BALOBA-1460 file (C-alpha; in Angstrom, 3 decimals):
// residues 262
<rec num="1" residu="x" x="23.082" y="11.309" z="-10.252"/>
<rec num="2" residu="x" x="22.852" y="14.784" z="-11.735"/>
<rec num="3" residu="x" x="19.467" y="16.361" z="-11.466"/>
<rec num="4" residu="x" x="18.510" y="16.289" z="-14.874"/>
<rec num="5" residu="x" x="19.377" y="12.770" z="-15.209"/>
<rec num="6" residu="x" x="17.310" y="11.730" z="-11.973"/>
<rec num="7" residu="x" x="14.479" y="13.826" z="-13.697"/>
<rec num="8" residu="x" x="14.945" y="11.591" z="-16.563"/>
<rec num="9" residu="x" x="15.053" y="8.704" z="-14.882"/>
<rec num="10" residu="x" x="12.045" y="9.257" z="-12.716"/>
<rec num="11" residu="x" x="9.745" y="10.171" z="-15.668"/>
<rec num="12" residu="x" x="10.826" y="6.951" z="-17.592"/>
<rec num="13" residu="x" x="10.444" y="4.899" z="-14.495"/>
<rec num="14" residu="x" x="6.707" y="6.319" z="-13.418"/>
<rec num="15" residu="x" x="5.821" y="5.445" z="-17.058"/>
<rec num="16" residu="x" x="7.130" y="1.930" z="-17.174"/>
<rec num="17" residu="x" x="4.898" y="1.628" z="-13.825"/>
<rec num="18" residu="x" x="2.151" y="2.835" z="-14.599"/>
<rec num="19" residu="x" x="1.827" y="1.262" z="-18.566"/>
<rec num="20" residu="x" x="3.150" y="-1.911" z="-17.426"/>
<rec num="21" residu="x" x="0.765" y="-2.238" z="-14.889"/>
<rec num="22" residu="x" x="-2.145" y="-1.077" z="-17.126"/>
<rec num="23" residu="x" x="-0.653" y="-3.971" z="-19.721"/>
<rec num="24" residu="x" x="-0.733" y="-6.536" z="-17.119"/>
<rec num="25" residu="x" x="-3.908" y="-5.726" z="-15.828"/>
<rec num="26" residu="x" x="-5.431" y="-5.734" z="-19.333"/>
<rec num="27" residu="x" x="-4.156" y="-9.251" z="-20.334"/>
<rec num="28" residu="x" x="-4.887" y="-10.732" z="-16.870"/>
<rec num="29" residu="x" x="-8.350" y="-9.720" z="-16.644"/>
<rec num="30" residu="x" x="-9.149" y="-10.699" z="-20.213"/>
<rec num="31" residu="x" x="-7.544" y="-13.699" z="-19.693"/>
<rec num="32" residu="x" x="-9.632" y="-14.046" z="-16.291"/>
<rec num="33" residu="x" x="-13.435" y="-13.081" z="-18.216"/>
<rec num="34" residu="x" x="-12.749" y="-15.896" z="-20.146"/>
<rec num="35" residu="x" x="-12.616" y="-18.478" z="-17.694"/>
<rec num="36" residu="x" x="-16.028" y="-20.152" z="-15.707"/>
<rec num="37" residu="x" x="-17.698" y="-19.094" z="-12.697"/>
<rec num="38" residu="x" x="-15.702" y="-16.172" z="-12.667"/>
<rec num="39" residu="x" x="-17.340" y="-12.689" z="-10.868"/>
<rec num="40" residu="x" x="-16.620" y="-10.427" z="-13.450"/>
<rec num="41" residu="x" x="-17.615" y="-7.115" z="-11.486"/>
<rec num="42" residu="x" x="-15.442" y="-8.129" z="-9.045"/>
<rec num="43" residu="x" x="-12.601" y="-8.540" z="-11.424"/>
<rec num="44" residu="x" x="-12.874" y="-5.642" z="-13.129"/>
<rec num="45" residu="x" x="-13.516" y="-3.902" z="-9.778"/>
<rec num="46" residu="x" x="-9.700" y="-5.459" z="-8.640"/>
<rec num="47" residu="x" x="-8.414" y="-3.943" z="-11.764"/>
<rec num="48" residu="x" x="-9.724" y="-0.898" z="-11.802"/>
<rec num="49" residu="x" x="-8.515" y="-0.590" z="-7.920"/>
<rec num="50" residu="x" x="-5.184" y="-1.876" z="-8.628"/>
<rec num="51" residu="x" x="-4.490" y="0.727" z="-11.540"/>
<rec num="52" residu="x" x="-5.646" y="3.608" z="-8.935"/>
<rec num="53" residu="x" x="-3.162" y="1.947" z="-6.687"/>
<rec num="54" residu="x" x="0.067" y="2.376" z="-8.737"/>
<rec num="55" residu="x" x="-0.978" y="6.431" z="-10.041"/>
<rec num="56" residu="x" x="-1.194" y="6.805" z="-6.232"/>
<rec num="57" residu="x" x="2.141" y="5.187" z="-5.155"/>
<rec num="58" residu="x" x="3.904" y="6.642" z="-8.095"/>
<rec num="59" residu="x" x="2.554" y="9.944" z="-6.879"/>
<rec num="60" residu="x" x="3.524" y="9.199" z="-3.006"/>
<rec num="61" residu="x" x="6.798" y="7.613" z="-3.995"/>
<rec num="62" residu="x" x="7.498" y="11.308" z="-5.337"/>
<rec num="63" residu="x" x="5.885" y="13.087" z="-2.750"/>
<rec num="64" residu="x" x="2.817" y="14.613" z="-4.530"/>
<rec num="65" residu="x" x="-0.312" y="15.442" z="-2.589"/>
<rec num="66" residu="x" x="-2.850" y="13.969" z="-5.403"/>
<rec num="67" residu="x" x="-1.806" y="10.545" z="-4.029"/>
<rec num="68" residu="x" x="-4.623" y="11.056" z="-1.675"/>
<rec num="69" residu="x" x="-6.982" y="11.627" z="-4.364"/>
<rec num="70" residu="x" x="-6.035" y="8.437" z="-6.153"/>
<rec num="71" residu="x" x="-5.339" y="6.403" z="-2.864"/>
<rec num="72" residu="x" x="-9.481" y="6.902" z="-1.921"/>
<rec num="73" residu="x" x="-10.198" y="5.171" z="-5.208"/>
<rec num="74" residu="x" x="-7.605" y="1.970" z="-4.544"/>
<rec num="75" residu="x" x="-8.727" y="1.836" z="-0.912"/>
<rec num="76" residu="x" x="-12.079" y="2.124" z="-1.743"/>
<rec num="77" residu="x" x="-11.943" y="-0.734" z="-4.731"/>
<rec num="78" residu="x" x="-9.609" y="-2.678" z="-2.228"/>
<rec num="79" residu="x" x="-12.162" y="-3.123" z="0.580"/>
<rec num="80" residu="x" x="-14.581" y="-4.723" z="-1.394"/>
<rec num="81" residu="x" x="-12.078" y="-6.852" z="-2.979"/>
<rec num="82" residu="x" x="-10.850" y="-8.159" z="0.498"/>
<rec num="83" residu="x" x="-14.868" y="-8.828" z="1.614"/>
<rec num="84" residu="x" x="-15.406" y="-11.140" z="-1.554"/>
<rec num="85" residu="x" x="-12.057" y="-12.701" z="-0.892"/>
<rec num="86" residu="x" x="-13.039" y="-13.467" z="2.888"/>
<rec num="87" residu="x" x="-9.843" y="-11.438" z="4.154"/>
<rec num="88" residu="x" x="-11.891" y="-9.776" z="6.580"/>
<rec num="89" residu="x" x="-8.862" y="-8.494" z="8.405"/>
<rec num="90" residu="x" x="-7.887" y="-6.511" z="5.650"/>
<rec num="91" residu="x" x="-11.349" y="-5.440" z="4.727"/>
<rec num="92" residu="x" x="-11.916" y="-3.894" z="8.474"/>
<rec num="93" residu="x" x="-8.004" y="-2.557" z="7.828"/>
<rec num="94" residu="x" x="-9.511" y="-0.359" z="4.638"/>
<rec num="95" residu="x" x="-13.061" y="-0.053" z="5.699"/>
<rec num="96" residu="x" x="-12.347" y="1.666" z="9.390"/>
<rec num="97" residu="x" x="-8.786" y="2.884" z="8.703"/>
<rec num="98" residu="x" x="-7.387" y="3.820" z="5.307"/>
<rec num="99" residu="x" x="-10.051" y="4.971" z="3.584"/>
<rec num="100" residu="x" x="-10.562" y="7.901" z="6.505"/>
<rec num="101" residu="x" x="-6.383" y="8.261" z="6.654"/>
<rec num="102" residu="x" x="-6.966" y="9.428" z="3.003"/>
<rec num="103" residu="x" x="-8.667" y="12.747" z="4.437"/>
<rec num="104" residu="x" x="-5.870" y="12.917" z="7.219"/>
<rec num="105" residu="x" x="-3.229" y="12.780" z="5.393"/>
<rec num="106" residu="x" x="-4.136" y="15.043" z="2.326"/>
<rec num="107" residu="x" x="-4.261" y="17.784" z="5.401"/>
<rec num="108" residu="x" x="-1.070" y="16.604" z="6.789"/>
<rec num="109" residu="x" x="0.599" y="17.073" z="3.435"/>
<rec num="110" residu="x" x="-1.033" y="20.553" z="3.196"/>
<rec num="111" residu="x" x="0.327" y="21.518" z="6.366"/>
<rec num="112" residu="x" x="3.528" y="20.656" z="5.528"/>
<rec num="113" residu="x" x="3.542" y="22.327" z="2.253"/>
<rec num="114" residu="x" x="2.422" y="20.228" z="-0.347"/>
<rec num="115" residu="x" x="0.600" y="22.076" z="-3.041"/>
<rec num="116" residu="x" x="-2.452" y="20.772" z="-5.293"/>
<rec num="117" residu="x" x="-1.253" y="22.852" z="-8.145"/>
<rec num="118" residu="x" x="1.786" y="25.143" z="-8.960"/>
<rec num="119" residu="x" x="3.867" y="26.475" z="-11.486"/>
<rec num="120" residu="x" x="7.337" y="25.086" z="-9.799"/>
<rec num="121" residu="x" x="7.919" y="21.478" z="-9.594"/>
<rec num="122" residu="x" x="9.252" y="21.384" z="-5.946"/>
<rec num="123" residu="x" x="6.134" y="23.650" z="-4.589"/>
<rec num="124" residu="x" x="4.033" y="20.029" z="-5.199"/>
<rec num="125" residu="x" x="6.647" y="17.892" z="-3.009"/>
<rec num="126" residu="x" x="5.873" y="17.530" z="1.152"/>
<rec num="127" residu="x" x="8.119" y="18.260" z="2.932"/>
<rec num="128" residu="x" x="9.689" y="15.031" z="4.173"/>
<rec num="129" residu="x" x="11.814" y="14.728" z="7.741"/>
<rec num="130" residu="x" x="13.053" y="11.366" z="9.573"/>
<rec num="131" residu="x" x="12.509" y="9.661" z="12.582"/>
<rec num="132" residu="x" x="14.681" y="9.977" z="15.721"/>
<rec num="133" residu="x" x="16.436" y="7.469" z="17.891"/>
<rec num="134" residu="x" x="13.165" y="7.798" z="20.107"/>
<rec num="135" residu="x" x="10.542" y="7.468" z="17.501"/>
<rec num="136" residu="x" x="12.223" y="4.862" z="16.089"/>
<rec num="137" residu="x" x="12.170" y="2.608" z="19.181"/>
<rec num="138" residu="x" x="8.073" y="3.428" z="19.988"/>
<rec num="139" residu="x" x="7.676" y="2.586" z="16.294"/>
<rec num="140" residu="x" x="9.496" y="-1.054" z="16.657"/>
<rec num="141" residu="x" x="7.524" y="-1.704" z="20.144"/>
<rec num="142" residu="x" x="3.824" y="-0.213" z="19.042"/>
<rec num="143" residu="x" x="4.169" y="-2.541" z="15.648"/>
<rec num="144" residu="x" x="5.105" y="-5.714" z="18.200"/>
<rec num="145" residu="x" x="2.776" y="-5.305" z="20.767"/>
<rec num="146" residu="x" x="0.061" y="-4.180" z="17.763"/>
<rec num="147" residu="x" x="1.048" y="-7.270" z="15.374"/>
<rec num="148" residu="x" x="0.766" y="-10.056" z="18.474"/>
<rec num="149" residu="x" x="-2.730" y="-8.342" z="19.479"/>
<rec num="150" residu="x" x="-3.895" y="-8.850" z="16.319"/>
<rec num="151" residu="x" x="-2.591" y="-11.872" z="15.603"/>
<rec num="152" residu="x" x="-4.390" y="-13.485" z="18.981"/>
<rec num="153" residu="x" x="-7.764" y="-11.872" z="17.827"/>
<rec num="154" residu="x" x="-7.532" y="-12.942" z="14.138"/>
<rec num="155" residu="x" x="-6.828" y="-16.678" z="15.505"/>
<rec num="156" residu="x" x="-9.931" y="-16.361" z="17.646"/>
<rec num="157" residu="x" x="-12.173" y="-15.243" z="14.666"/>
<rec num="158" residu="x" x="-11.065" y="-18.228" z="12.504"/>
<rec num="159" residu="x" x="-11.064" y="-20.519" z="15.257"/>
<rec num="160" residu="x" x="-14.773" y="-19.366" z="16.281"/>
<rec num="161" residu="x" x="-15.765" y="-20.000" z="12.342"/>
<rec num="162" residu="x" x="-13.686" y="-23.191" z="12.195"/>
<rec num="163" residu="x" x="-15.726" y="-24.817" z="15.148"/>
<rec num="164" residu="x" x="-19.513" y="-23.223" z="13.517"/>
<rec num="165" residu="x" x="-17.892" y="-24.975" z="10.140"/>
<rec num="166" residu="x" x="-17.522" y="-21.893" z="8.404"/>
<rec num="167" residu="x" x="-14.257" y="-22.700" z="7.160"/>
<rec num="168" residu="x" x="-12.107" y="-26.400" z="6.946"/>
<rec num="169" residu="x" x="-9.344" y="-25.692" z="9.350"/>
<rec num="170" residu="x" x="-7.574" y="-22.695" z="10.856"/>
<rec num="171" residu="x" x="-4.181" y="-21.600" z="9.101"/>
<rec num="172" residu="x" x="-1.982" y="-20.181" z="11.640"/>
<rec num="173" residu="x" x="0.864" y="-19.171" z="9.130"/>
<rec num="174" residu="x" x="-2.234" y="-17.331" z="7.145"/>
<rec num="175" residu="x" x="-3.374" y="-15.502" z="10.643"/>
<rec num="176" residu="x" x="-0.064" y="-14.642" z="11.379"/>
<rec num="177" residu="x" x="1.096" y="-13.009" z="7.948"/>
<rec num="178" residu="x" x="-2.447" y="-11.052" z="8.110"/>
<rec num="179" residu="x" x="-1.798" y="-9.469" z="10.933"/>
<rec num="180" residu="x" x="1.514" y="-8.699" z="10.194"/>
<rec num="181" residu="x" x="0.339" y="-6.843" z="7.169"/>
<rec num="182" residu="x" x="-2.420" y="-5.413" z="8.944"/>
<rec num="183" residu="x" x="-0.063" y="-3.523" z="11.804"/>
<rec num="184" residu="x" x="2.505" y="-2.794" z="9.121"/>
<rec num="185" residu="x" x="-0.173" y="-1.046" z="6.701"/>
<rec num="186" residu="x" x="-1.361" y="0.873" z="9.952"/>
<rec num="187" residu="x" x="1.739" y="2.116" z="10.835"/>
<rec num="188" residu="x" x="3.350" y="2.840" z="7.229"/>
<rec num="189" residu="x" x="-0.125" y="4.744" z="6.875"/>
<rec num="190" residu="x" x="0.936" y="6.975" z="10.103"/>
<rec num="191" residu="x" x="4.032" y="7.546" z="8.697"/>
<rec num="192" residu="x" x="2.790" y="8.572" z="5.256"/>
<rec num="193" residu="x" x="0.639" y="11.138" z="6.653"/>
<rec num="194" residu="x" x="3.210" y="12.794" z="8.582"/>
<rec num="195" residu="x" x="5.759" y="12.314" z="5.976"/>
<rec num="196" residu="x" x="8.326" y="10.320" z="7.632"/>
<rec num="197" residu="x" x="10.893" y="8.969" z="5.276"/>
<rec num="198" residu="x" x="10.688" y="5.712" z="6.996"/>
<rec num="199" residu="x" x="7.622" y="4.848" z="5.654"/>
<rec num="200" residu="x" x="9.233" y="3.240" z="2.749"/>
<rec num="201" residu="x" x="11.199" y="0.628" z="4.680"/>
<rec num="202" residu="x" x="7.435" y="-0.183" z="5.760"/>
<rec num="203" residu="x" x="5.946" y="-0.589" z="2.788"/>
<rec num="204" residu="x" x="8.453" y="-2.442" z="1.214"/>
<rec num="205" residu="x" x="7.937" y="-5.144" z="3.889"/>
<rec num="206" residu="x" x="4.212" y="-4.850" z="3.507"/>
<rec num="207" residu="x" x="4.384" y="-5.234" z="-0.079"/>
<rec num="208" residu="x" x="6.988" y="-8.167" z="0.424"/>
<rec num="209" residu="x" x="4.063" y="-9.868" z="2.845"/>
<rec num="210" residu="x" x="1.362" y="-8.807" z="0.349"/>
<rec num="211" residu="x" x="3.107" y="-10.613" z="-2.475"/>
<rec num="212" residu="x" x="3.351" y="-14.124" z="-0.219"/>
<rec num="213" residu="x" x="-0.264" y="-13.450" z="0.646"/>
<rec num="214" residu="x" x="-1.881" y="-13.383" z="-2.554"/>
<rec num="215" residu="x" x="0.855" y="-16.040" z="-3.868"/>
<rec num="216" residu="x" x="-1.041" y="-18.464" z="-1.796"/>
<rec num="217" residu="x" x="-4.471" y="-17.809" z="-2.412"/>
<rec num="218" residu="x" x="-3.596" y="-18.301" z="-6.293"/>
<rec num="219" residu="x" x="-1.888" y="-21.517" z="-5.530"/>
<rec num="220" residu="x" x="-4.376" y="-22.664" z="-3.433"/>
<rec num="221" residu="x" x="-7.589" y="-21.936" z="-5.620"/>
<rec num="222" residu="x" x="-9.710" y="-19.330" z="-2.981"/>
<rec num="223" residu="x" x="-10.642" y="-15.878" z="-4.398"/>
<rec num="224" residu="x" x="-13.114" y="-14.858" z="-6.900"/>
<rec num="225" residu="x" x="-10.559" y="-14.815" z="-9.738"/>
<rec num="226" residu="x" x="-8.805" y="-12.053" z="-8.757"/>
<rec num="227" residu="x" x="-6.009" y="-13.037" z="-6.985"/>
<rec num="228" residu="x" x="-3.471" y="-12.762" z="-9.990"/>
<rec num="229" residu="x" x="-4.575" y="-8.791" z="-10.214"/>
<rec num="230" residu="x" x="-3.807" y="-8.297" z="-6.937"/>
<rec num="231" residu="x" x="-0.663" y="-10.249" z="-7.042"/>
<rec num="232" residu="x" x="0.726" y="-8.124" z="-9.564"/>
<rec num="233" residu="x" x="-0.374" y="-5.117" z="-8.235"/>
<rec num="234" residu="x" x="1.777" y="-5.999" z="-5.394"/>
<rec num="235" residu="x" x="4.569" y="-6.916" z="-7.320"/>
<rec num="236" residu="x" x="4.815" y="-3.378" z="-9.067"/>
<rec num="237" residu="x" x="4.437" y="-1.490" z="-5.588"/>
<rec num="238" residu="x" x="7.073" y="-3.285" z="-4.422"/>
<rec num="239" residu="x" x="9.464" y="-1.757" z="-7.667"/>
<rec num="240" residu="x" x="7.741" y="1.550" z="-6.685"/>
<rec num="241" residu="x" x="8.416" y="1.302" z="-2.686"/>
<rec num="242" residu="x" x="12.259" y="0.880" z="-4.080"/>
<rec num="243" residu="x" x="12.311" y="3.904" z="-5.962"/>
<rec num="244" residu="x" x="10.291" y="6.111" z="-3.483"/>
<rec num="245" residu="x" x="12.927" y="5.064" z="-0.536"/>
<rec num="246" residu="x" x="15.547" y="6.297" z="-2.795"/>
<rec num="247" residu="x" x="13.997" y="9.450" z="-3.675"/>
<rec num="248" residu="x" x="12.445" y="10.115" z="0.044"/>
<rec num="249" residu="x" x="15.932" y="10.087" z="1.172"/>
<rec num="250" residu="x" x="16.924" y="12.858" z="-0.930"/>
<rec num="251" residu="x" x="13.725" y="14.795" z="0.252"/>
<rec num="252" residu="x" x="14.598" y="14.178" z="4.066"/>
<rec num="253" residu="x" x="18.322" y="15.228" z="3.544"/>
<rec num="254" residu="x" x="17.236" y="18.720" z="2.077"/>
<rec num="255" residu="x" x="14.944" y="18.730" z="5.454"/>
<rec num="256" residu="x" x="17.860" y="18.308" z="7.765"/>
<rec num="257" residu="x" x="20.351" y="20.649" z="5.463"/>
<rec num="258" residu="x" x="17.410" y="23.312" z="5.922"/>
<rec num="259" residu="x" x="17.181" y="22.591" z="10.356"/>
<rec num="260" residu="x" x="20.844" y="22.771" z="10.726"/>
<rec num="261" residu="x" x="20.757" y="25.958" z="8.574"/>
<rec num="262" residu="x" x="18.164" y="27.445" z="10.708"/>
């Protein structure tokens, strides 16, 4: 795709994501607010976080360092939403990991050449890179080990709740999905902070898993009325992840050429 045509496509696609998410969240929020027994504050907070998250992921896909500013607002809102929905694994993940990682990522991208403001478009983009075969092996091994450990930890927590009468029964499929999403988020954030292109493979898996998680919550009637907002959010995330993969494949190719020339 010629550079001019690509810029036009990216601009149109980004506008589509942000505008589409704004319309979807507004309509969903208005509809949910008219229903009885809805927690108004939690619904509005989820809507705000969803909009900040879309801006965050759009900037991330384009390699812009301001992704971490909007990411902080998104993660802060999501932390409260997950706690309210009783998804404690993702609550802990956001509160103890994602929030501080926004600051670490901002610092790392600054070290890799991304600037907050610049007269040139390319100067605002982070220098992307790719995993080596050895790094891939470590990544896959780490994901398997961490996901397995988290599964048994979350399973023990839910089993204890079931015995205490806090929940009716343990849903092992949901526990496994929760553990997988947590692990992929942890790995994806590390790759994002250090500007590895392969992060987008993980984000695609995260978004597919999150769509499944919130679809189950929506169909089962659990949550506080904001499950539909979160579902829409991750559908838009998935579309953006596919575009992010396309853009970062090009950014990392430029880095490969630069390394060969030097």
